[in-house]
VEXZA-443488 format. One record per residue: x, y, z of N, C-alpha, C, O, CB in turn; residue in one letter. Coordinates in steps of 0.1 Angstrom, whole numbers, plus 5000, padded with zeros to 4 digits. Glycine has a CB too. Layout:
BEGIN
XYZXYZXYZXYZXYZA...
This chain:
BEGIN
288396238186288396108193287096098201286496188205289596098203M286695968202285395948210285695838220286695758219284295898200S284895848231285095748242284995608237283895568231284095778254K285995528239285895388236285595298248284695208248287195338230M286195338260286095258272285795348283286495448285287295168275L284695318291284395388303284295288315283495198314283095478302Q285195308324285195218336284795308348285595388353286695158338F283495288352282895398360282595348374281695268376281595438353D283295408384283095378398282995228401281995188408281695448402N283995158397283895008398284494968412285595008416284694948387V283794878418284294808430284394658427283594598421283294838442E285594608432285794468430286594418442287494488447286694438417L286194298447286994248458287194098456286394028449286294268471Y288294048463288593898463288493858477289193908486289993878457Y287593758480287393708494287193818504287893818514288593618498D286293918501285994028510287094128511286994218519285593968523H288194118504289294218504289094298492289194248481290694148505V288994428493288794518482290094528473291194548478288394658486Y289894498460290994518450290794658443291794718440290994408440A289494698441289194828435288094898443287094838446288794808420L288395018447287395088456286895208448287295328450288195138469K285895188440285195298433286095358422286195478421284795398442G286795278414287795328404287095368392286195298387288895218401V287495488386286995538374288095568365288995648368285995658376S288195518353289095548342288395558329287295498328290395448342I288995618319288395608306289495608295290695638298287395718303D289195568283290095558272289395608260288295558256290695418271L289995698252289495748240289895658228290995588229289995888237E289195648218289495568206290895618201290995738199288395578195K291795528198293095568193294195598203295295618200292895678184G293795598216294695638227295495518231295095398230293995698238E296695538237297395448246297295508260297795618263298895418242T296695438269296595478283297295378292297195258291295095488288V298095428301298895348310298395348324297795448329300395398311A298395228331298095218345299395178352299995068349296995108347L299795268361301095238368300795228383299795268388302095348365I301795168390301595148404302295018409302694938401300095148408G302395008422303094888428302294768427301094768423303494918442A302894648430302094528431300994538441301194598451302994408435N299794488437298694498446297894628446296994648453299094478460G298294718436297594848436296294838429295394928430298494948428A295994728421294794718415294794718399293794718393293794818419G295994738394296194748379295594628372294794648363297594768376K296094508375295694388368294194358371293494298363296494268373S293694398383292294378386291394458376290294408373291994428400S291794578372291094648362290994568349289894568343291694788359I292094508344291994428332291194308334290394268325293494388328L291194248345290394128348288894158348288094078343290794058361R288594278353287194318353286694348339285594318335286994448362A287594418331287194448317286894318309285994318301288294538310I287794218311287694098303286693998308286493898302288994038302T286094028319285093938325285593828333284893738337284293888314G286993828335287593728343287293738358287393648366289093718341L287093858362286693888376285293968376285194058369287793968384S284393918385283093988385283094108394283594098406281993888390K282694218390282694338398281494338408280494278405282694468389I281694408419280594418429279594528425278394518426281194448443K280194648420279294758416280094838406281294828404278894838428S279294928400279895018389279494968375278694878374281395028390G279995028365279694998351280994998343281895078345278695088345E280994908333282094908323281394908310280694828306282994768324I281695018303281095048290282095048279283195108280280295188290I281894968268282794958257282094988244281094918241283494818256F282495098238281895138225280295158227279595118218282195048214E279995208238278595238241277695128247276595148251277895278228G278295008248277594898254278094858267279394848269277594778244D277294828277277694778290278194628288277494548283276594778300Q279494608293279994468291280194398304280494278304281394478284I280094468316280194388328278994298329277894328327280294488341N279294178333278294068333278293978321277693878320276994128335G278994028310279093948298280193838300281093858308279494038285K280093738291281193628292282493678286282493768278280693498285S283593618290284893648285284893628270285493708263285993568291A284293528264284293498250283493608243283893648232283693368247S282393658248281593758242282393888242282293958232280293778250D283193918252283994038253285094028242285394138236284594058267I285693918240286693898229285993928216286593998207287293758229V284793868214284093888201283694038198283594078187282793808201N283594118209283294258208284494338203284394458200282694308221R285694278204286894348199287894388210288694478208286494478193G287894308221288894338232289794208233289194098234288194368245I291094228233291994108235292994148246293494258247292694078221A293394048254294294068264295593988263295493868259293694048278M296694048266297993978267298293968282298594058289299194058260V298093838287298193828302299593838308300593828301297593688306P299593868321300893868327301493728327300793638329300793928342E302793718326303493588326303393518313303793398313302893508337G302893578303302893528289301893418286301193418276304293488286R301893308295300893198293300993138279299993138271299493248295R302093088275302293028262301892878262301892818273303693048256V301592828251301392678249302692628246303092618234300192648238F303492578256304892558254305292448244306292468237305492508267S304392348243304792238234304192258220304492178211304292108239F303492358218302992388204303892488197304692558204301592458205M303892488184304792568176304392718178303292748182304792528162T305292798174304992948174303792968165302893048169306193028169V303792908153302592928144301292888150300292968149302892848131K301292778157299992728163299592808174298392828177300192578167D300592858182300292958193299593078187298593128193301492988201N300093128177299493248170298093218165297193298167300393298159L297993108159296593078153295593058164294393078161296692948145L295993018176294993008187294293138190293193148194295692958200M294993248187294393388188293293418179292493508181295493488187G293193338168292193358158290993268159290293248149292793348144A290893208171289793108172288393158170287493078167289893038186F288193288172286893348170286593388155285493428151286693468178T287693368147287493418133287293298123287693188126288793488128R286593328112286393218102286893258088286793188079284893188101T287393388087287893438074289293388071290293448076287893588073D289493278065290793208063291793308056292993308060290693088055K291393378046292293468039292693578048293893618048291593518026A291793628056292093738065292993688076293893768080290793788072G292793568081293693508091295193498086296093538093293193368096I295293458074296593438068297293578066298493588069296493378054K296493678062296993808061297493868074298493938075295893898054Q296693848085296993898098298293828103299193888108295893868108T298393698100299593618104300893678097301893698103299493468100L300693708084301893768077302293898082303393938083301493778062E301293978086301594118091302294108105303094188108300294198093S301893998113302593978126304093938123304993978130301893878134I304293848113305593808110306493928105307693938107305593698099F305794018098306494148094306894228106307994288106305694228084E305994238115306194318127307294258137308094328143304894338135R307194128138308094048146308893948138308493828138307393988158F309893988131310693888122311193768129311293658123311793968115P311493788142312093668149310993558150311393438149312393708164R309793588150308693488150308693408137308393288137307293548154L308893478126308893408113310093308113309893198108308993508102K311193358118312393268118312193138126312693038124313593348124E311293158137311093048146309692988145309292918155311393088160R308993008135307592978135307192828136306092798139306893028123Y308192738133307892598135308592538148308592418150308392518123L309192628156309792598168308792588179307792658179310992698171Q309092498189308192498201308292628209309392678211308592368210A307092678213307092808219307892808232308492908236305692848222A307992698239308692688252310192708250310892728260308392558258G310692698238312092708236312492848233313692878231312592618224T311592938232311893088229312393158242312093108253310693158223L313093268240313493348251312193418256311193418250314593448247S312393478268311193548274310693668265309493688264311593608288G311693738259311293848250310593798238309593858233312493928246G311093688232310393628220309093578224308093588216311293518215E308893518235307593468239306593588241305393578238307693388253Q307093698246306293818248305793868234304693908233306993928256Q306693878225306393918211305293818206304293868199307593918201M305393688208304493588203303093608210302093598203304993448206M302993638223301693648229300993788225299793788224301793638244V301793888222301194008216300693978202299594018199302294128216I301493908195300993858181299693778182298793788174302093788174G299693688192298493598194297293688197296193658191298793498206R297393788205296293878208295893958195294693978193296593978219A296793998187296494068175295793978164295194038155297794128169L295993848165295293758156293793768157293093738148295793618158M293293818168291893838170291393968164290193988164291493828185A292294038158291994178152291194258162290094308159291194158139K291794288174291094368184291094518180291994558173291694348198P290094588186290194728185290694788198291194898198288694788183R290694708209291294748221292194638226291794518227290194778232L293494668228294494568233294794598247295194708250295694568224L294694498256294994508270296294438272296494318269293894458279L297294508278298594448280298894448295298994558301299694528272L299194328301299494318315300894288317301394178315298594208321D301694388321303094378325303894318313304594218315303294298337E303894378301304694318290306194318292306894248285304294398278P306694408301308194408303308694318314309894308316308594558305S307794248321308194168332309094058328308793978320306894118339L310294048335311193938333311893938319312293828315310493818335G311994048313312494058299313794138299313894238306311494118289I314794098291316094168291315794318286314994338278317094098281A316594408292316394558289316294588274315494668270317494638295P317194528266317194568252315794518245315294598237318294498244K315294408249314094358244312894438249311894448242313894208246L312994498261311994578266311794698257310694738254312294628281V312894758252312794868242312094818229311294898224314294918239Q312394698225311794648213310294628215309494668206312394508209D309894578226308494558230307794698230306694718225308294488243I308394798237307894928238307694988224306595048221308795028246A308594978215308495028201307394958194306595018186309795008193R307194828196306094758189304794798194303794808186306294598192S304594838207303394878212302995018206301895038202303394898228I303995108205303795228198303295208183302395278179305095318198V303995118176303695098162302295028160301595068151304795008156A301994938169300594878168299494988170298594988162300494768179I299695068179298795178181298795278169297695318165299095258194N299895318165299995418154299595358140298895418133301495468153R300195238137299995188123298695118121298095118110301195098120D298195048132296994968130295795028137294694968136297294828136E295995138143294895208149294195128161293095148164293795228139G294995048167294494968179294695058191295795098194295194828180V293695078199293795148212294395048222294194928221292395188217S295195108231295895018241295695068255295795188258297395028237V295494968264295394998278296594908284296594788284294094958285L297594978289298894918293298994918308299095028314299994988286L299094798314299494788328300994758329301494668323298594668335V301694838337303094828337303794878349303494988354303694908325E304594798355305394848367306594928363307095008371305894728375Q307094908351308094998345307495128342307195158330308894928333N307295218352306595338350307195438340306495498332306395408363S308495438340309195528330308895488316308495578307310695518332R308895358313308595308299307195338296306795388285308895158298M306295308306304795328303304495468301303695498291303995278315A304995558308304695698306305295758293304795848287305295788318L306495698289307095748277306395708264306595768254308495698276S305495598265304895558252303395578252302695538243305195408250I302795628263301395648264300995798263301795888264300895598278S299695818260299095948259298696008273298996118276297895958250N298095918281297595948294297895838303298195728299296095988294R297895868316298195758326297395778339296995898343299695748329A297195668346296595668359297495598368297995488366295095598359Y297895668379298695598390297795548401297095628407299795708395A297895418403296995358413297795328426298995298426296395228408L297095338437297595308451296495228458295395288461298095428459T296695108462295795018469294295038465293495078473295895058484T294095018452292695008448292095138445290895148442291894938457G292895248445292395388442293195448431294395428430292295468454N292595538423293395628414293995738423293195818428292595678402V295295748424295895858432296195978424295996088428297195808438A296695958411297096068403296696028388296895918385298596108404I296296128380296096098366296396218358296396328363294596048363S296596198345296896308336297696278324297796158321297596418344G298096378317298996358305300296298309300896338318299196498298N300696188301301796108305303096198305303896178314301995998295S303296278295304496358295304596458307305696478312304596448282K303496508311303496588323303696508335304396558344302096668324E303196388336303396308348304896268349305296238360302496178347L305596248338306996218338307796318346308796288352307596208324L307296448346307996558353307296598366307596698372308096668344N306296518370305496548382306396498394306696378395304096478382D306696578404307496538415306896428423307596338428307696658424D305496418424304896308431305196178424305396078431303396338433R305096178411305296058403306796018404307095898405304896078388I307696118403309096088404309396018417310195928417309896218402K308896078428309196018441308595888443309295798449308696118452A307395868439306695738442306995628432306995508435305195768443A307195668419307195558409308495558400308695458393305995578400Y309195668400310395678391311695678399312795698393310295798383L311695658412312895648420313695788420314895788420313795548414G312995898422313596028423313696098410312996068400314996008429G314596188409314796268397315196188385315896088386315796388399D314696228373314996158361316396218356316896178346313996178350I
C-alpha cells in the first residue's frame, strides 16, 4: 500500500473559532479509515478541508503526491475525490436516474457512464426499481444509497462519507455498512468515513482516528480500538 492522502498539521477555523488545531491524519491506498467523535469534534471539517469547501489556515493536504489545499472544489473532484455530504442533499424533484447522472457531470465517456450506472443499479437494486421516481419520495435509507451512487458516478479513487447512518433505520444502516465494505473491496475505492455511530465505523474500517474538539485524541487499528477501554467509555457507551 502507498500513501494516498496526507493531511498534515492542518489548522482551520470558522469566524476565529478553531475547528481543527494542527490535525494530522493519513490514508493508504485501498484503506477504509474512520473518523469518530462527538458533534463539533472536527470530523466534518476535515472533509470540508479536503474537498476545498473550507479554506485551511495552515498545514498541507496532499493527495496522490500533489498538494490540493488551495485548489477549487471542481479541480479536486476531477483529481478523483468525491464526497457524500451529511444530510444527503438530494435533488428532490428530479428522478433517481437524473440524480445519479448529476454525479457524472465531469465525465464525457457515454458508454462508461452507462456502465457505471448499471453497476450502481446492481449494487443497489432498490434504485433500479425506483429509477424514474422523484428522489424526494424515497425513504431516508434509499436516499442515502442514491447519494452514495451519485458520488460513485464520478468514478472516484477516494470516497468521503459524512455521517452515512444519520437518521436511517437500523436495518438499513447495516445495508449501508455492507455497501461501504463492498465498494472498498470490490471496486478498490479508498474510503474516509466520518461517523457518529462509532461501533459501526470501527467494525468496517481498517484504522480510525478519534477526535475531540479539533484534535486527534486516539488513533490506531480499528479492531484494537473496539476493545480499547478509553474508546469504550467515550464513544461506545461502556462495555461491548
